[in-house]
Structure formats: C-alpha cells, structure tokens
PDB file as gemmi writes it, atoms N, CA and C in Angstrom:
CRYST1    1.000    1.000    1.000  90.00  90.00  90.00 P 1                      
ATOM      1  N   MET A   1     -37.280  -9.860  -5.224  1.00  0.00           N  
ATOM      2  CA  MET A   1     -37.527  -8.533  -6.128  1.00  0.00           C  
ATOM      3  C   MET A   1     -37.745  -7.318  -5.528  1.00  0.00           C  
ATOM      4  N   GLU A   2     -37.812  -7.717  -3.996  1.00  0.00           N  
ATOM      5  CA  GLU A   2     -38.334  -6.556  -3.524  1.00  0.00           C  
ATOM      6  C   GLU A   2     -36.788  -6.381  -2.466  1.00  0.00           C  
ATOM      7  N   THR A   3     -35.968  -7.437  -1.878  1.00  0.00           N  
ATOM      8  CA  THR A   3     -34.526  -7.112  -1.743  1.00  0.00           C  
ATOM      9  C   THR A   3     -33.459  -6.297  -2.817  1.00  0.00           C  
ATOM     10  N   THR A   4     -33.676  -6.374  -4.251  1.00  0.00           N  
ATOM     11  CA  THR A   4     -32.891  -5.494  -4.768  1.00  0.00           C  
ATOM     12  C   THR A   4     -33.356  -4.241  -4.981  1.00  0.00           C  
ATOM     13  N   THR A   5     -34.811  -3.983  -4.953  1.00  0.00           N  
ATOM     14  CA  THR A   5     -35.280  -2.713  -4.671  1.00  0.00           C  
ATOM     15  C   THR A   5     -34.720  -1.676  -3.939  1.00  0.00           C  
ATOM     16  N   ILE A   6     -34.311  -2.566  -3.008  1.00  0.00           N  
ATOM     17  CA  ILE A   6     -33.812  -2.181  -1.281  1.00  0.00           C  
ATOM     18  C   ILE A   6     -32.455  -1.557  -1.850  1.00  0.00           C  
ATOM     19  N   LEU A   7     -31.579  -2.568  -2.154  1.00  0.00           N  
ATOM     20  CA  LEU A   7     -30.434  -2.571  -2.579  1.00  0.00           C  
ATOM     21  C   LEU A   7     -30.059  -1.254  -3.342  1.00  0.00           C  
ATOM     22  N   MET A   8     -31.017  -0.836  -4.493  1.00  0.00           N  
ATOM     23  CA  MET A   8     -30.799   0.282  -5.415  1.00  0.00           C  
ATOM     24  C   MET A   8     -31.217   1.305  -4.685  1.00  0.00           C  
ATOM     25  N   PHE A   9     -32.089   1.969  -3.590  1.00  0.00           N  
ATOM     26  CA  PHE A   9     -32.325   2.577  -2.914  1.00  0.00           C  
ATOM     27  C   PHE A   9     -31.163   3.178  -1.809  1.00  0.00           C  
ATOM     28  N   CYS A  10     -30.837   2.291  -1.643  1.00  0.00           N  
ATOM     29  CA  CYS A  10     -29.763   2.201  -0.164  1.00  0.00           C  
ATOM     30  C   CYS A  10     -28.838   2.860  -1.118  1.00  0.00           C  
ATOM     31  N   GLN A  11     -28.047   2.020  -2.440  1.00  0.00           N  
ATOM     32  CA  GLN A  11     -27.034   2.965  -3.338  1.00  0.00           C  
ATOM     33  C   GLN A  11     -27.654   4.176  -3.523  1.00  0.00           C  
ATOM     34  N   SER A  12     -28.237   4.531  -4.073  1.00  0.00           N  
ATOM     35  CA  SER A  12     -28.904   5.846  -4.382  1.00  0.00           C  
ATOM     36  C   SER A  12     -28.718   6.761  -3.772  1.00  0.00           C  
ATOM     37  N   ILE A  13     -29.432   6.185  -1.904  1.00  0.00           N  
ATOM     38  CA  ILE A  13     -29.069   7.253  -1.041  1.00  0.00           C  
ATOM     39  C   ILE A  13     -27.811   7.576  -0.415  1.00  0.00           C  
ATOM     40  N   VAL A  14     -26.778   6.940  -0.604  1.00  0.00           N  
ATOM     41  CA  VAL A  14     -25.325   6.791   0.336  1.00  0.00           C  
ATOM     42  C   VAL A  14     -24.222   6.385  -1.036  1.00  0.00           C  
ATOM     43  N   GLN A  15     -24.025   7.673  -1.469  1.00  0.00           N  
ATOM     44  CA  GLN A  15     -22.841   7.373  -2.572  1.00  0.00           C  
ATOM     45  C   GLN A  15     -21.426   6.555  -1.857  1.00  0.00           C  
ATOM     46  N   MET A  16     -21.165   5.391  -2.012  1.00  0.00           N  
ATOM     47  CA  MET A  16     -20.638   5.333  -1.716  1.00  0.00           C  
ATOM     48  C   MET A  16     -18.997   5.323  -2.371  1.00  0.00           C  
ATOM     49  N   PRO A  17     -18.318   5.814  -2.499  1.00  0.00           N  
ATOM     50  CA  PRO A  17     -17.150   5.983  -3.246  1.00  0.00           C  
ATOM     51  C   PRO A  17     -16.052   4.461  -3.366  1.00  0.00           C  
ATOM     52  N   VAL A  18     -16.221   4.549  -5.227  1.00  0.00           N  
ATOM     53  CA  VAL A  18     -15.895   3.506  -5.581  1.00  0.00           C  
ATOM     54  C   VAL A  18     -14.140   3.309  -5.832  1.00  0.00           C  
ATOM     55  N   PRO A  19     -13.607   2.548  -5.509  1.00  0.00           N  
ATOM     56  CA  PRO A  19     -11.825   2.628  -5.264  1.00  0.00           C  
ATOM     57  C   PRO A  19     -11.447   2.339  -6.345  1.00  0.00           C  
ATOM     58  N   GLU A  20     -10.497   3.193  -6.668  1.00  0.00           N  
ATOM     59  CA  GLU A  20      -9.488   2.915  -7.803  1.00  0.00           C  
ATOM     60  C   GLU A  20      -8.542   1.870  -7.570  1.00  0.00           C  
ATOM     61  N   TYR A  21      -8.928   1.188  -9.110  1.00  0.00           N  
ATOM     62  CA  TYR A  21      -7.641   0.007  -8.679  1.00  0.00           C  
ATOM     63  C   TYR A  21      -7.331  -0.580 -10.208  1.00  0.00           C  
ATOM     64  N   GLY A  22      -6.026  -0.296 -10.229  1.00  0.00           N  
ATOM     65  CA  GLY A  22      -5.188  -1.359 -11.636  1.00  0.00           C  
ATOM     66  C   GLY A  22      -4.659  -2.440 -11.171  1.00  0.00           C  
ATOM     67  N   GLN A  23      -4.125  -2.771 -12.101  1.00  0.00           N  
ATOM     68  CA  GLN A  23      -2.883  -3.525 -12.040  1.00  0.00           C  
ATOM     69  C   GLN A  23      -2.197  -3.802 -13.328  1.00  0.00           C  
ATOM     70  N   LEU A  24      -0.604  -4.159 -12.939  1.00  0.00           N  
ATOM     71  CA  LEU A  24       0.362  -3.839 -13.663  1.00  0.00           C  
ATOM     72  C   LEU A  24       0.947  -5.378 -14.050  1.00  0.00           C  
ATOM     73  N   VAL A  25       0.802  -5.645 -15.498  1.00  0.00           N  
ATOM     74  CA  VAL A  25       1.730  -7.155 -15.550  1.00  0.00           C  
ATOM     75  C   VAL A  25       2.477  -6.895 -16.201  1.00  0.00           C  
ATOM     76  N   LYS A  26       3.876  -7.629 -15.923  1.00  0.00           N  
ATOM     77  CA  LYS A  26       5.036  -7.187 -16.796  1.00  0.00           C  
ATOM     78  C   LYS A  26       5.229  -8.940 -17.366  1.00  0.00           C  
ATOM     79  N   ILE A  27       5.631  -8.150 -18.567  1.00  0.00           N  
ATOM     80  CA  ILE A  27       5.425  -9.522 -19.711  1.00  0.00           C  
ATOM     81  C   ILE A  27       7.300  -9.682 -19.952  1.00  0.00           C  
ATOM     82  N   ARG A  28       7.430 -10.980 -19.458  1.00  0.00           N  
ATOM     83  CA  ARG A  28       8.897 -11.363 -19.735  1.00  0.00           C  
ATOM     84  C   ARG A  28       9.346 -12.217 -20.177  1.00  0.00           C  
ATOM     85  N   GLU A  29      10.255 -11.898 -21.027  1.00  0.00           N  
ATOM     86  CA  GLU A  29      10.778 -12.948 -22.335  1.00  0.00           C  
ATOM     87  C   GLU A  29      12.488 -13.017 -21.800  1.00  0.00           C  
ATOM     88  N   ASN A  30      12.811 -14.361 -21.308  1.00  0.00           N  
ATOM     89  CA  ASN A  30      14.031 -14.639 -21.161  1.00  0.00           C  
ATOM     90  C   ASN A  30      14.075 -13.951 -19.995  1.00  0.00           C  
ATOM     91  N   GLY A  31      13.978 -14.263 -18.996  1.00  0.00           N  
ATOM     92  CA  GLY A  31      13.827 -13.102 -17.635  1.00  0.00           C  
ATOM     93  C   GLY A  31      14.064 -11.614 -17.990  1.00  0.00           C  
ATOM     94  N   ARG A  32      13.909 -10.821 -18.767  1.00  0.00           N  
ATOM     95  CA  ARG A  32      13.971  -9.711 -19.207  1.00  0.00           C  
ATOM     96  C   ARG A  32      11.901  -9.015 -19.595  1.00  0.00           C  
ATOM     97  N   VAL A  33      11.383  -8.650 -18.711  1.00  0.00           N  
ATOM     98  CA  VAL A  33      10.554  -7.361 -18.985  1.00  0.00           C  
ATOM     99  C   VAL A  33      11.063  -6.884 -20.357  1.00  0.00           C  
ATOM    100  N   VAL A  34       9.518  -7.362 -21.545  1.00  0.00           N  
ATOM    101  CA  VAL A  34       9.674  -6.707 -22.717  1.00  0.00           C  
ATOM    102  C   VAL A  34       8.594  -5.922 -23.111  1.00  0.00           C  
ATOM    103  N   ARG A  35       7.148  -5.844 -22.235  1.00  0.00           N  
ATOM    104  CA  ARG A  35       6.701  -4.428 -22.348  1.00  0.00           C  
ATOM    105  C   ARG A  35       5.561  -5.367 -21.026  1.00  0.00           C  
ATOM    106  N   LYS A  36       4.543  -3.593 -20.580  1.00  0.00           N  
ATOM    107  CA  LYS A  36       3.944  -4.014 -19.530  1.00  0.00           C  
ATOM    108  C   LYS A  36       2.605  -3.742 -20.382  1.00  0.00           C  
ATOM    109  N   GLU A  37       1.703  -4.397 -19.048  1.00  0.00           N  
ATOM    110  CA  GLU A  37       0.156  -4.310 -19.253  1.00  0.00           C  
ATOM    111  C   GLU A  37      -0.221  -3.281 -18.301  1.00  0.00           C  
ATOM    112  N   LYS A  38      -0.902  -2.467 -18.781  1.00  0.00           N  
ATOM    113  CA  LYS A  38      -2.048  -2.167 -17.462  1.00  0.00           C  
ATOM    114  C   LYS A  38      -3.168  -2.714 -17.538  1.00  0.00           C  
ATOM    115  N   ARG A  39      -3.841  -2.562 -16.734  1.00  0.00           N  
ATOM    116  CA  ARG A  39      -5.368  -3.455 -16.677  1.00  0.00           C  
ATOM    117  C   ARG A  39      -6.235  -2.063 -15.180  1.00  0.00           C  
ATOM    118  N   ILE A  40      -7.520  -1.802 -15.893  1.00  0.00           N  
ATOM    119  CA  ILE A  40      -7.851  -1.276 -14.885  1.00  0.00           C  
ATOM    120  C   ILE A  40      -9.011  -2.778 -13.793  1.00  0.00           C  
ATOM    121  N   ILE A  41      -9.353  -2.549 -12.796  1.00  0.00           N  
ATOM    122  CA  ILE A  41      -9.739  -3.655 -12.397  1.00  0.00           C  
ATOM    123  C   ILE A  41     -11.202  -3.115 -11.543  1.00  0.00           C  
ATOM    124  N   TYR A  42     -10.928  -1.770 -11.116  1.00  0.00           N  
ATOM    125  CA  TYR A  42     -12.341  -1.328 -10.121  1.00  0.00           C  
ATOM    126  C   TYR A  42     -12.097   0.539 -10.657  1.00  0.00           C  
ATOM    127  N   GLY A  43     -13.154   0.673 -11.033  1.00  0.00           N  
ATOM    128  CA  GLY A  43     -13.064   2.596 -10.977  1.00  0.00           C  
ATOM    129  C   GLY A  43     -12.839   2.835 -12.263  1.00  0.00           C  
ATOM    130  N   ASN A  44     -12.235   4.232 -12.097  1.00  0.00           N  
ATOM    131  CA  ASN A  44     -11.692   4.630 -13.545  1.00  0.00           C  
ATOM    132  C   ASN A  44     -10.386   5.214 -13.050  1.00  0.00           C  
ATOM    133  N   PRO A  45      -9.414   4.734 -13.010  1.00  0.00           N  
ATOM    134  CA  PRO A  45      -8.022   5.032 -12.333  1.00  0.00           C  
ATOM    135  C   PRO A  45      -7.607   6.214 -13.866  1.00  0.00           C  
ATOM    136  N   ASP A  46      -6.623   6.159 -13.659  1.00  0.00           N  
ATOM    137  CA  ASP A  46      -5.388   6.625 -14.398  1.00  0.00           C  
ATOM    138  C   ASP A  46      -4.776   6.297 -15.267  1.00  0.00           C  
ATOM    139  N   LEU A  47      -4.610   5.589 -16.524  1.00  0.00           N  
ATOM    140  CA  LEU A  47      -3.959   4.448 -16.707  1.00  0.00           C  
ATOM    141  C   LEU A  47      -2.172   4.521 -16.128  1.00  0.00           C  
ATOM    142  N   GLY A  48      -2.023   6.656 -16.192  1.00  0.00           N  
ATOM    143  CA  GLY A  48      -0.672   7.175 -16.005  1.00  0.00           C  
ATOM    144  C   GLY A  48      -0.500   6.587 -14.838  1.00  0.00           C  
ATOM    145  N   ASP A  49      -1.407   6.524 -13.979  1.00  0.00           N  
ATOM    146  CA  ASP A  49      -1.174   6.104 -12.734  1.00  0.00           C  
ATOM    147  C   ASP A  49      -0.658   5.081 -11.907  1.00  0.00           C  
ATOM    148  N   ILE A  50      -0.493   4.083 -13.252  1.00  0.00           N  
ATOM    149  CA  ILE A  50      -0.689   2.308 -12.787  1.00  0.00           C  
ATOM    150  C   ILE A  50       0.675   2.347 -12.650  1.00  0.00           C  
ATOM    151  N   GLU A  51       1.417   2.266 -11.796  1.00  0.00           N  
ATOM    152  CA  GLU A  51       2.876   1.574 -11.584  1.00  0.00           C  
ATOM    153  C   GLU A  51       2.792   1.051 -10.661  1.00  0.00           C  
ATOM    154  N   THR A  52       4.239   0.145  -9.871  1.00  0.00           N  
ATOM    155  CA  THR A  52       4.440  -0.496  -9.368  1.00  0.00           C  
ATOM    156  C   THR A  52       5.869   0.139  -8.447  1.00  0.00           C  
ATOM    157  N   THR A  53       6.285   1.365  -8.895  1.00  0.00           N  
ATOM    158  CA  THR A  53       7.540   1.904  -8.619  1.00  0.00           C  
ATOM    159  C   THR A  53       7.068   2.418  -6.613  1.00  0.00           C  
ATOM    160  N   ASN A  54       6.391   2.553  -6.548  1.00  0.00           N  
ATOM    161  CA  ASN A  54       5.630   2.640  -4.533  1.00  0.00           C  
ATOM    162  C   ASN A  54       5.913   1.568  -4.124  1.00  0.00           C  
ATOM    163  N   VAL A  55       5.172   0.569  -4.565  1.00  0.00           N  
ATOM    164  CA  VAL A  55       5.238  -0.999  -4.016  1.00  0.00           C  
ATOM    165  C   VAL A  55       6.360  -1.381  -3.822  1.00  0.00           C  
ATOM    166  N   GLU A  56       6.997  -0.987  -4.812  1.00  0.00           N  
ATOM    167  CA  GLU A  56       9.140  -1.549  -4.920  1.00  0.00           C  
ATOM    168  C   GLU A  56       9.648  -0.730  -3.677  1.00  0.00           C  
ATOM    169  N   ASN A  57       9.195   0.631  -3.880  1.00  0.00           N  
ATOM    170  CA  ASN A  57       9.849   1.438  -3.212  1.00  0.00           C  
ATOM    171  C   ASN A  57       9.612   0.523  -1.534  1.00  0.00           C  
ATOM    172  N   TYR A  58       8.804   0.745  -1.481  1.00  0.00           N  
ATOM    173  CA  TYR A  58       7.772   0.212   0.221  1.00  0.00           C  
ATOM    174  C   TYR A  58       8.514  -1.100   0.505  1.00  0.00           C  
ATOM    175  N   ASN A  59       8.639  -2.289  -0.372  1.00  0.00           N  
ATOM    176  CA  ASN A  59       9.133  -3.431   0.005  1.00  0.00           C  
ATOM    177  C   ASN A  59      10.508  -3.328   0.583  1.00  0.00           C  
ATOM    178  N   GLY A  60      11.099  -2.295  -0.599  1.00  0.00           N  
ATOM    179  CA  GLY A  60      12.936  -1.722  -0.180  1.00  0.00           C  
ATOM    180  C   GLY A  60      13.218  -1.675   0.676  1.00  0.00           C  
ATOM    181  N   ILE A  61      12.040  -0.289   1.694  1.00  0.00           N  
ATOM    182  CA  ILE A  61      12.942   0.158   2.714  1.00  0.00           C  
ATOM    183  C   ILE A  61      12.244  -1.041   3.961  1.00  0.00           C  
ATOM    184  N   LEU A  62      11.378  -2.009   3.889  1.00  0.00           N  
ATOM    185  CA  LEU A  62      10.808  -3.037   4.686  1.00  0.00           C  
ATOM    186  C   LEU A  62      11.941  -3.602   4.956  1.00  0.00           C  
ATOM    187  N   ARG A  63      12.569  -4.392   3.699  1.00  0.00           N  
ATOM    188  CA  ARG A  63      13.820  -4.965   3.728  1.00  0.00           C  
ATOM    189  C   ARG A  63      14.768  -4.511   4.667  1.00  0.00           C  
ATOM    190  N   GLU A  64      15.249  -3.193   4.045  1.00  0.00           N  
ATOM    191  CA  GLU A  64      16.233  -2.632   4.585  1.00  0.00           C  
ATOM    192  C   GLU A  64      15.906  -2.365   6.418  1.00  0.00           C  
ATOM    193  N   ARG A  65      14.943  -1.906   6.690  1.00  0.00           N  
ATOM    194  CA  ARG A  65      14.483  -1.485   7.967  1.00  0.00           C  
ATOM    195  C   ARG A  65      13.939  -2.338   8.725  1.00  0.00           C  
ATOM    196  N   ILE A  66      13.371  -3.298   8.301  1.00  0.00           N  
ATOM    197  CA  ILE A  66      13.252  -4.565   9.833  1.00  0.00           C  
ATOM    198  C   ILE A  66      14.632  -5.557   9.050  1.00  0.00           C  
ATOM    199  N   GLY A  67      15.193  -5.800   9.854  1.00  0.00           N  
ATOM    200  CA  GLY A  67      15.977  -7.145  10.126  1.00  0.00           C  
ATOM    201  C   GLY A  67      15.686  -8.528   9.823  1.00  0.00           C  
ATOM    202  N   ARG A  68      14.096  -9.176  10.171  1.00  0.00           N  
ATOM    203  CA  ARG A  68      13.639 -10.183  10.312  1.00  0.00           C  
ATOM    204  C   ARG A  68      13.309 -10.807   8.689  1.00  0.00           C  
ATOM    205  N   LEU A  69      13.131  -9.320   7.886  1.00  0.00           N  
ATOM    206  CA  LEU A  69      13.367  -9.749   6.570  1.00  0.00           C  
ATOM    207  C   LEU A  69      14.233  -9.850   5.813  1.00  0.00           C  
ATOM    208  N   VAL A  70      15.216  -9.648   5.851  1.00  0.00           N  
ATOM    209  CA  VAL A  70      16.279  -9.701   5.151  1.00  0.00           C  
ATOM    210  C   VAL A  70      16.540 -11.150   5.251  1.00  0.00           C  
ATOM    211  N   ARG A  71      17.328 -11.319   4.057  1.00  0.00           N  
ATOM    212  CA  ARG A  71      18.043 -12.677   3.707  1.00  0.00           C  
ATOM    213  C   ARG A  71      18.952 -12.892   4.338  1.00  0.00           C  
ATOM    214  N   LYS A  72      19.532 -14.237   5.098  1.00  0.00           N  
ATOM    215  CA  LYS A  72      20.558 -14.481   5.657  1.00  0.00           C  
ATOM    216  C   LYS A  72      20.567 -14.192   6.854  1.00  0.00           C  
ATOM    217  N   THR A  73      20.240 -13.792   7.401  1.00  0.00           N  
ATOM    218  CA  THR A  73      20.381 -12.872   9.039  1.00  0.00           C  
ATOM    219  C   THR A  73      20.023 -13.808  10.074  1.00  0.00           C  
ATOM    220  N   LYS A  74      20.775 -13.798  11.445  1.00  0.00           N  
ATOM    221  CA  LYS A  74      20.481 -13.676  12.279  1.00  0.00           C  
ATOM    222  C   LYS A  74      19.188 -13.800  13.162  1.00  0.00           C  
ATOM    223  N   CYS A  75      18.484 -12.527  12.659  1.00  0.00           N  
ATOM    224  CA  CYS A  75      17.545 -11.799  13.487  1.00  0.00           C  
ATOM    225  C   CYS A  75      16.103 -12.233  12.039  1.00  0.00           C  
ATOM    226  N   PHE A  76      15.227 -13.625  12.872  1.00  0.00           N  
ATOM    227  CA  PHE A  76      13.969 -13.872  12.426  1.00  0.00           C  
ATOM    228  C   PHE A  76      13.169 -14.471  13.574  1.00  0.00           C  
ATOM    229  N   SER A  77      12.064 -14.534  13.095  1.00  0.00           N  
ATOM    230  CA  SER A  77      11.072 -14.525  13.918  1.00  0.00           C  
ATOM    231  C   SER A  77      10.247 -16.043  13.881  1.00  0.00           C  
ATOM    232  N   LYS A  78      10.388 -16.886  15.234  1.00  0.00           N  
ATOM    233  CA  LYS A  78      10.012 -18.264  15.871  1.00  0.00           C  
ATOM    234  C   LYS A  78       8.450 -18.324  15.035  1.00  0.00           C  
ATOM    235  N   ARG A  79       7.936 -16.834  14.989  1.00  0.00           N  
ATOM    236  CA  ARG A  79       6.187 -17.101  15.507  1.00  0.00           C  
ATOM    237  C   ARG A  79       5.515 -16.192  14.487  1.00  0.00           C  
ATOM    238  N   LYS A  80       4.269 -16.409  13.654  1.00  0.00           N  
ATOM    239  CA  LYS A  80       4.131 -15.731  12.742  1.00  0.00           C  
ATOM    240  C   LYS A  80       3.924 -14.423  13.431  1.00  0.00           C  
ATOM    241  N   ARG A  81       3.317 -14.206  14.198  1.00  0.00           N  
ATOM    242  CA  ARG A  81       2.693 -13.248  15.302  1.00  0.00           C  
ATOM    243  C   ARG A  81       3.601 -12.309  15.665  1.00  0.00           C  
ATOM    244  N   MET A  82       4.836 -12.814  16.101  1.00  0.00           N  
ATOM    245  CA  MET A  82       5.804 -11.723  16.047  1.00  0.00           C  
ATOM    246  C   MET A  82       6.199 -10.512  15.382  1.00  0.00           C  
ATOM    247  N   LEU A  83       6.437 -11.466  13.828  1.00  0.00           N  
ATOM    248  CA  LEU A  83       7.165 -10.990  12.962  1.00  0.00           C  
ATOM    249  C   LEU A  83       5.699  -9.827  12.000  1.00  0.00           C  
ATOM    250  N   GLU A  84       4.513 -10.209  12.426  1.00  0.00           N  
ATOM    251  CA  GLU A  84       3.430  -9.603  12.280  1.00  0.00           C  
ATOM    252  C   GLU A  84       3.287  -8.244  13.284  1.00  0.00           C  
ATOM    253  N   CYS A  85       4.085  -8.085  14.617  1.00  0.00           N  
ATOM    254  CA  CYS A  85       3.410  -7.030  15.237  1.00  0.00           C  
ATOM    255  C   CYS A  85       4.867  -6.587  14.648  1.00  0.00           C  
ATOM    256  N   SER A  86       6.025  -6.416  14.539  1.00  0.00           N  
ATOM    257  CA  SER A  86       7.018  -5.780  13.960  1.00  0.00           C  
ATOM    258  C   SER A  86       6.647  -5.459  12.503  1.00  0.00           C  
ATOM    259  N   LEU A  87       6.038  -5.648  12.495  1.00  0.00           N  
ATOM    260  CA  LEU A  87       5.583  -4.871  10.976  1.00  0.00           C  
ATOM    261  C   LEU A  87       4.618  -4.023  11.207  1.00  0.00           C  
ATOM    262  N   HIS A  88       3.792  -4.220  12.109  1.00  0.00           N  
ATOM    263  CA  HIS A  88       2.239  -3.227  12.763  1.00  0.00           C  
ATOM    264  C   HIS A  88       3.444  -2.357  13.282  1.00  0.00           C  
ATOM    265  N   VAL A  89       4.673  -2.649  13.948  1.00  0.00           N  
ATOM    266  CA  VAL A  89       5.375  -1.129  14.625  1.00  0.00           C  
ATOM    267  C   VAL A  89       5.993  -0.457  13.576  1.00  0.00           C  
ATOM    268  N   PHE A  90       7.109  -1.274  12.833  1.00  0.00           N  
ATOM    269  CA  PHE A  90       7.521  -0.528  11.387  1.00  0.00           C  
ATOM    270  C   PHE A  90       6.617   0.483  10.593  1.00  0.00           C  
ATOM    271  N   GLN A  91       5.313  -0.071  10.862  1.00  0.00           N  
ATOM    272  CA  GLN A  91       4.244   0.903   9.493  1.00  0.00           C  
ATOM    273  C   GLN A  91       3.722   1.952  10.191  1.00  0.00           C  
ATOM    274  N   PHE A  92       3.002   1.826  11.870  1.00  0.00           N  
ATOM    275  CA  PHE A  92       3.116   3.149  12.596  1.00  0.00           C  
ATOM    276  C   PHE A  92       4.229   4.419  12.593  1.00  0.00           C  
ATOM    277  N   TYR A  93       5.317   3.070  12.448  1.00  0.00           N  
ATOM    278  CA  TYR A  93       6.231   4.979  12.467  1.00  0.00           C  
ATOM    279  C   TYR A  93       6.290   5.141  10.954  1.00  0.00           C  
ATOM    280  N   TRP A  94       6.413   4.822  10.327  1.00  0.00           N  
ATOM    281  CA  TRP A  94       6.699   5.327   9.271  1.00  0.00           C  
ATOM    282  C   TRP A  94       5.758   6.225   8.989  1.00  0.00           C  
ATOM    283  N   ASN A  95       4.387   5.597   9.066  1.00  0.00           N  
ATOM    284  CA  ASN A  95       2.965   6.636   8.712  1.00  0.00           C  
ATOM    285  C   ASN A  95       2.951   7.966   9.729  1.00  0.00           C  
ATOM    286  N   PHE A  96       3.281   7.652  10.870  1.00  0.00           N  
ATOM    287  CA  PHE A  96       2.672   8.510  11.949  1.00  0.00           C  
ATOM    288  C   PHE A  96       4.230   9.827  12.461  1.00  0.00           C  
ATOM    289  N   ILE A  97       5.033   8.970  12.438  1.00  0.00           N  
ATOM    290  CA  ILE A  97       6.326   9.558  13.343  1.00  0.00           C  
ATOM    291  C   ILE A  97       7.835   9.671  12.156  1.00  0.00           C  
ATOM    292  N   ASN A  98       7.755   9.239  11.568  1.00  0.00           N  
ATOM    293  CA  ASN A  98       8.964   9.146  10.621  1.00  0.00           C  
ATOM    294  C   ASN A  98       9.427  10.492  10.237  1.00  0.00           C  
ATOM    295  N   GLU A  99      10.686  10.799  10.533  1.00  0.00           N  
ATOM    296  CA  GLU A  99      10.345  12.570  10.223  1.00  0.00           C  
ATOM    297  C   GLU A  99      10.784  12.657   9.188  1.00  0.00           C  
ATOM    298  N   PHE A 100      10.746  13.679   7.939  1.00  0.00           N  
ATOM    299  CA  PHE A 100      11.155  13.998   6.580  1.00  0.00           C  
ATOM    300  C   PHE A 100      12.075  15.227   6.649  1.00  0.00           C  
ATOM    301  N   LYS A 101      12.707  15.300   5.593  1.00  0.00           N  
ATOM    302  CA  LYS A 101      14.078  16.457   5.607  1.00  0.00           C  
ATOM    303  C   LYS A 101      13.303  17.653   6.492  1.00  0.00           C  
ATOM    304  N   ARG A 102      12.111  18.043   6.037  1.00  0.00           N  
ATOM    305  CA  ARG A 102      11.562  19.546   7.043  1.00  0.00           C  
ATOM    306  C   ARG A 102      11.436  19.672   7.816  1.00  0.00           C  
ATOM    307  N   ARG A 103      11.391  18.193   8.835  1.00  0.00           N  
ATOM    308  CA  ARG A 103      11.313  18.725  10.262  1.00  0.00           C  
ATOM    309  C   ARG A 103      10.065  19.007  10.329  1.00  0.00           C  
ATOM    310  N   THR A 104       9.158  17.542   9.408  1.00  0.00           N  
ATOM    311  CA  THR A 104       8.014  17.181   9.224  1.00  0.00           C  
ATOM    312  C   THR A 104       7.362  15.992   9.476  1.00  0.00           C  
ATOM    313  N   SER A 105       6.833  15.604   9.610  1.00  0.00           N  
ATOM    314  CA  SER A 105       6.188  14.160   9.917  1.00  0.00           C  
ATOM    315  C   SER A 105       4.941  14.181   9.193  1.00  0.00           C  
ATOM    316  N   PRO A 106       4.621  12.808   8.835  1.00  0.00           N  
ATOM    317  CA  PRO A 106       3.515  12.853   8.002  1.00  0.00           C  
ATOM    318  C   PRO A 106       2.396  12.939   8.837  1.00  0.00           C  
ATOM    319  N   ALA A 107       2.171  13.086  10.161  1.00  0.00           N  
ATOM    320  CA  ALA A 107       1.188  12.919  10.712  1.00  0.00           C  
ATOM    321  C   ALA A 107       1.099  14.431  11.225  1.00  0.00           C  
ATOM    322  N   MET A 108       2.048  15.309  11.076  1.00  0.00           N  
ATOM    323  CA  MET A 108       2.010  17.224  10.900  1.00  0.00           C  
ATOM    324  C   MET A 108       1.220  17.289   9.856  1.00  0.00           C  
ATOM    325  N   LEU A 109       1.498  16.456   8.620  1.00  0.00           N  
ATOM    326  CA  LEU A 109       1.426  16.543   7.274  1.00  0.00           C  
ATOM    327  C   LEU A 109      -0.241  16.566   7.153  1.00  0.00           C  
ATOM    328  N   GLU A 110      -0.720  15.484   7.959  1.00  0.00           N  
ATOM    329  CA  GLU A 110      -2.090  15.039   7.490  1.00  0.00           C  
ATOM    330  C   GLU A 110      -2.593  16.174   8.794  1.00  0.00           C  
ATOM    331  N   GLY A 111      -1.978  16.907   9.703  1.00  0.00           N  
ATOM    332  CA  GLY A 111      -2.449  17.911  10.219  1.00  0.00           C  
ATOM    333  C   GLY A 111      -3.100  17.075  11.865  1.00  0.00           C  
ATOM    334  N   LEU A 112      -2.669  15.933  12.408  1.00  0.00           N  
ATOM    335  CA  LEU A 112      -3.066  15.271  13.356  1.00  0.00           C  
ATOM    336  C   LEU A 112      -2.291  15.766  14.225  1.00  0.00           C  
ATOM    337  N   THR A 113      -1.037  16.095  14.320  1.00  0.00           N  
ATOM    338  CA  THR A 113      -0.219  16.964  15.603  1.00  0.00           C  
ATOM    339  C   THR A 113       0.305  18.304  14.920  1.00  0.00           C  
ATOM    340  N   ASP A 114       1.502  18.891  15.666  1.00  0.00           N  
ATOM    341  CA  ASP A 114       2.068  20.296  15.813  1.00  0.00           C  
ATOM    342  C   ASP A 114       3.413  20.201  16.211  1.00  0.00           C  
ATOM    343  N   HIS A 115       3.729  18.573  16.406  1.00  0.00           N  
ATOM    344  CA  HIS A 115       4.694  18.754  16.736  1.00  0.00           C  
ATOM    345  C   HIS A 115       5.488  17.454  16.513  1.00  0.00           C  
ATOM    346  N   LEU A 116       6.898  16.970  16.277  1.00  0.00           N  
ATOM    347  CA  LEU A 116       7.576  15.874  16.749  1.00  0.00           C  
ATOM    348  C   LEU A 116       7.359  15.137  17.967  1.00  0.00           C  
TER     349      LEU A 116                                                      
END                                                                             
C-alpha cells in the first residue's frame, strides 16, 4: 500500500510525457489492401497522423543507400555487428549531415550547428 502511494506522489510531481503511438493494420484480400484499421496504442494521437508512409520511405532509402540491404548483392555483412555499425553510420549521416536542397542540414535546422 505504501509503495503505491509513493508512486502516485512521484507521478504527480514529475509530469512524464506520454508517448503518442498508433498502429495501422492493413487488411488484405487476395494480396490487395482492401481497408486500413487505425488503432491507438498509447496516448492520444490524431488518427490522421497514423500512417506508414514515413516508415516505408525510410526503409526504401535504407535499401537504396546501403548496399548490404539490397537483395542479390555482392556486398553483405558476415557479422551482425558490422551490419549494425553500417546502419548506425548511415543513421548519423542522415540525421545530422545530410544536406537538403536549401543548403541546410538537419543539425542546422535543430540549431546544433551553423555550417555544413
């Protein structure tokens, strides 16, 4: 009983943001998507924001830019650790260094640096 009271007190003091997380389930019939069901998992996300386009776009970019993820390629990772390292390097490049059309990088947009 005492532990529950302490937890409730701590939650009332520290306002932890609740992540907003939704799930999109594609219902298929004969290999074609016939409808989509949107489900709220955590928080209160806007149902209009629940989509798979960002994830599918990023997966396409990964397959396009990292030779280890392309099907039927000479470039492959013998060890899982090397694949993880190549993904980390690409993710760092994409999130901080990648130059947009307006001569800005994501790090510049976030105010982390003022030059490329």
